[in-house]
C-alpha positions, 0 to 999 in steps of 0.5 A, a space after each residue: 447260670 443259675 445265680 444270673 436270673 431270680 426265677 432260678 435262684 428263687 427256684 433252688 431256694 424253693 427246692 433246698 427249703 422243701 428238701 430241709 422240710 422232708 429231710 426232717 420229717 423223714 429224721 423225725 418219723 425214723 427216730 424211733 429206729 435204727 440209728 443206721 437206717 435213719 442216717 442212710 434215709 435222711 442222707 438219701 433224701 437230702 442227696 436226692 432233693 439237693 439234686 432234684 433242686 439244682 435240676 429244676 434250678 438249671 431248666 429254669 435258668 436255661 429257659 428264661 436264657 432261652 427267652 432273652 434270646 428269643 428277643 433277639 434272634 427271632 422278635 428282633 428286639 434288641 434294645 429289650 434284649 439288651 437291657 434285660 441281658 446286660 445284667 445277667 452277663 455282668 453278674 458272671 465270672 470274668 474269664 469263665 466259659 458262660 462269662 465269654 458266651 454272654 459277653 458275645 451274646 450281649 455284643 450281638 445285641 448291641 451290634 443289632 442296636 447299631 452301637 457296633 463300637 460298644 459292641 467290640 469293647 463288651 466282647 471278652 476273651 476266654 481265660 488261660 486257665 480253660 482247657 485248650 479244646 474249650 479255649 480255641 472253641 471260645 476264641 473262635 466265637 469272639 473272633 466270629 462276633 468281631 467280624 460280625 461287628 466289623 462287617 456291620 460297620 461297613 469298615 471293609 479294611 478293618 472287617 477283611 484283617 478280622 476275617 483273615 483272623 478268623 480263618 487262620 484260627 478256625 483252621 487251627 481247629 482243624 485237628 482239635 475240633 474238626 466239626 466246629 471247625 467245619 460249622 464256622 467255616 461256612 461263617 468265614 466263607 459268608 463272611 469273605 464273600 461279605 467283605 468283597 461285597 463291601 468292596 463293590 464286587 459283584 454276585 449272584 443275589 439268587 444264591 444269597 436268596 436261597 441261603 436266607 430262606 434256609 437260615 434258621 433265626 430272624 437275626 442271621 436272615 438280615 445279616 444276608 439281607 443286607 448282603 443281598 441290598 449289598 449285592 444289588 447296589 453292585 449289580 446295579 439291580 435297582 428292583 432287587 436293592 429297593 426290594 430288599 429295602 423295603 423287606 428289612 423296614 417292614 420285617 427288620 422290627 427294632 434292628 438299626 438297619 431297620 429303623 434306618 430303612 424305615 426313614 427311606 421307605 416308610 411303612 404303611 400302619 
């Protein structure tokens, strides 16, 4: 991750240069003393300096990544996110865990832009050489991302197949990673309900509204907001449908669904 951001690369370079300078100063200072003491001092300074440089660089990279994720999940600016994040994702080594996670993040941004076909294309499978436990968790993450793309596309048949595969994948995690399986199972339940709404089935919008209030990120809230619009339409509840369409239009920022809704429900500046 350090090599993916200019700031983290600069932080690492600055740390290593500082370490080299301090190490040289220590070596010069200890030149007149016992050799063994000079070697220990130099080795200690060099080791601590390198470790500290890596720590600072990793923290800088994490901060940069968090700032980019905020563009998508909180600020709802998928185009800005994709433009900034795509080079980051492509700079990572294919098949590695970091690359798989980055591809999923990029896919979410493209899906939010309404480019769900391209979002599906950028998703990558975890490499076979990864540890089985890690690979299983990444596989579940990949399948969840595919489900979201299919659900937002509105293709019910394909979405149902994707959700069924996701459900099977989660069942295989029950024994190896029960905590992750429990977390992902909530997504499965939500996606099964989403599929039923695409099929025209009715459900209680109040329950979805409560869930939306408890959802932590804005991007995830608009997944549920979209489901409420579908549910209200199936229930022939025009008032609720229009209320949430207007909410998407006014609060959805740069999301493709918000741009579309603003054509139907113009937002006054």
